[in-house]
C-alpha positions in Angstrom: -0.1 -0.1 0.1 1.3 3.7 -1.1 -0.4 6.7 0.6 -0.5 9.5 -2.0 -1.2 13.1 -1.1 -1.4 16.2 -3.3 0.0 19.8 -2.4 -2.4 22.3 -3.2 -0.2 25.0 -1.7 0.7 26.6 -4.9 -1.5 26.7 -8.2 0.6 24.1 -9.7 -0.5 20.5 -8.3 2.2 18.2 -6.9 1.7 14.4 -5.9 3.5 13.4 -2.7 3.6 9.7 -1.7 5.0 7.4 1.0 5.0 3.6 2.0 3.4 2.2 4.9 6.3 0.6 6.4 10.2 0.1 6.0 9.6 -2.7 3.5 7.5 -0.6 1.2 10.4 1.6 1.4 12.5 -0.6 0.1 10.3 -0.8 -3.4 10.0 2.8 -3.5 13.7 3.3 -3.4 14.1 0.6 -6.1 11.4 2.0 -8.4 11.6 5.9 -7.8 11.6 8.1 -10.8 14.2 10.7 -11.7 11.6 13.2 -11.1 11.2 12.2 -7.5 12.6 14.2 -4.4 13.1 12.2 -1.4 12.2 13.3 2.2 13.4 12.1 5.7 14.0 13.3 9.2 17.4 13.9 9.8 19.1 11.4 12.2 15.4 9.9 13.4 13.5 7.1 12.1 10.6 8.5 9.9 8.5 7.5 6.9 10.3 8.1 3.4 8.3 10.7 1.7 8.7 11.4 -1.9 7.6 14.4 -3.9 7.3 14.1 -7.9 8.4 17.0 -9.7 7.1 18.1 -13.0 9.3 17.1 -16.2 12.0 19.7 -16.3 12.2 20.7 -12.8 14.8 20.2 -10.4 15.2 20.3 -6.8 16.0 24.0 -6.7 12.5 24.4 -8.5 10.4 23.3 -5.5 8.1 26.0 -4.4 8.4 26.8 -0.9 5.0 26.1 0.3 5.4 22.5 -1.4 8.6 22.0 0.7 6.9 23.0 3.8 4.0 20.4 3.1 6.7 17.6 2.6 8.5 18.4 5.6 5.7 18.4 8.0 4.3 15.3 6.3 7.7 13.5 7.1 7.9 15.1 10.7 4.5 13.8 11.5 5.2 10.3 10.2 8.4 10.2 12.6 7.7 8.5 16.1 10.0 10.5 17.8 10.0 13.8 15.5 6.3 14.1 15.7 6.8 14.9 19.3 9.6 17.6 19.0 10.1 20.9 17.8 12.8 22.4 15.6 13.2 19.0 13.6 15.7 18.9 10.7 14.4 17.2 7.5 16.8 16.4 4.7 16.0 16.0 1.1 17.5 15.0 -2.0 16.9 13.8 -5.6 15.7 10.0 -5.8 19.0 9.7 -8.1 21.3 10.5 -5.3 20.0 7.7 -3.1 22.5 4.7 -2.1 21.6 1.3 -1.6 24.1 -1.3 -0.8 23.8 -5.0 -0.1 24.9 -4.6 3.6 22.3 -2.1 4.5 19.4 -2.9 6.6 15.7 -2.8 5.3 14.8 1.0 4.7 18.3 2.2 5.2 20.0 4.3 2.7 22.9 6.4 1.9 23.7 9.0 -0.6 26.0 9.1 -3.7 27.0 12.7 -3.0 26.5 14.4 0.4 26.7 17.9 -1.2 23.6 17.1 -3.0 21.6 16.6 0.3 19.6 19.9 1.3 18.1 20.4 5.0 15.3 22.5 6.3 14.0 22.9 9.9 10.4 22.5 11.0 9.8 24.5 13.9 6.4 23.1 15.3 3.5 21.1 13.8 1.1 23.2 11.8 -2.2 21.2 12.0 -3.7 23.4 9.2 -1.0 22.0 6.7 -1.5 18.4 8.1 -5.3 18.5 7.9 -5.2 20.0 4.6 -3.1 17.2 3.2 -4.9 14.4 5.1 -7.9 15.4 3.1 -6.1 14.6 -0.3 -5.1 11.4 1.1 -5.6 8.2 -1.1 -4.4 4.6 -0.4 -3.4 2.7 -3.6 -1.7 -0.7 -4.4 0.5 0.1 -7.6 2.7 -2.2 -9.4 5.6 0.3 -8.9 8.0 -1.8 -11.1 5.4 -1.6 -14.2 4.8 2.2 -13.6 8.6 2.7 -13.7 8.9 0.7 -16.6 6.0 2.5 -18.3 7.5 5.9 -17.5 11.1 4.8 -18.7 9.6 3.5 -22.1 7.8 6.9 -22.5 11.1 8.5 -22.0 12.9 6.2 -24.5 10.2 6.9 -27.2 10.3 10.5 -26.7 14.1 10.4 -27.1 13.5 8.4 -30.1 11.4 10.8 -31.7 13.7 13.6 -30.9 16.4 12.1 -32.7 14.4 11.2 -35.5 13.1 14.7 -36.1 16.7 15.7 -35.7 17.9 13.6 -38.4 14.9 14.8 -40.6 16.1 18.5 -39.9 19.7 17.7 -40.7 18.7 15.9 -43.9 16.4 18.9 -45.0 19.1 21.3 -44.2 21.7 19.3 -46.3 19.2 19.2 -49.3 18.6 23.0 -49.0 22.5 23.4 -48.8 22.9 21.1 -52.0 20.2 22.9 -53.8 21.9 26.3 -53.2 25.3 25.2 -54.0 23.6 23.8 -57.3 22.0 27.2 -57.9 25.2 29.2 -57.5 27.3 27.0 -59.8 24.4 27.3 -62.5 24.5 31.1 -61.9 28.4 31.1 -62.2 28.2 29.2 -65.1 25.5 31.4 -66.9 27.7 34.5 -66.1 30.8 32.8 -67.7 28.7 31.8 -70.8 27.6 35.6 -71.0 31.4 36.8 -70.9 32.5 34.4 -73.6 29.7 35.4 -76.0 30.7 39.0 -75.8 34.2 38.1 -76.9 33.4 35.5 -80.0 33.9 38.3 -82.6 30.2 38.0 -83.9 29.8 41.7 -83.0 31.4 43.2 -86.1 29.6 44.9 -88.8 31.7 43.5 -91.5 29.5 40.5 -93.0 31.9 39.8 -96.0 
């Protein structure tokens, strides 16, 4: 089971999701998308919360209001963190998550520490949590199939882009060749004009 929330804090709609336990977290880690940003309470046990960005966006494009939503959600789903004030929340792109065979279930590391950002939640804001709770949906998705569908769509888009690029290159080469042929023809016509003016037929003596 995966819990989905909708952040309506800004005009653009963002999907936030998390697993119910550490075993589901393993699947979320394995089948995350490059558009996903991972959230967790720093140095404390908590849910793994993911924010799905819109295509073309980066971690630096996340609206402040959406960041706050994700941070409150991850704090509220931490056994210790939910009772504390001034809780630090770390977040980083899914692509920066590092999982090795010797790690426990649900445990995660990072490829690049410099790509891990942090924000602080001073205290629980019920208004934010209540708004998110109203959007909560429980689903049983096939994460592997969804990831494969997403990757297939991206491969098809890249294939279409490459084909379009090749078509444009072919069109450019055709135009270039036509232009060169036109220039060559124009040059030939000028040469013929010059020779016709010097062939001796402009004399008035016929006999």
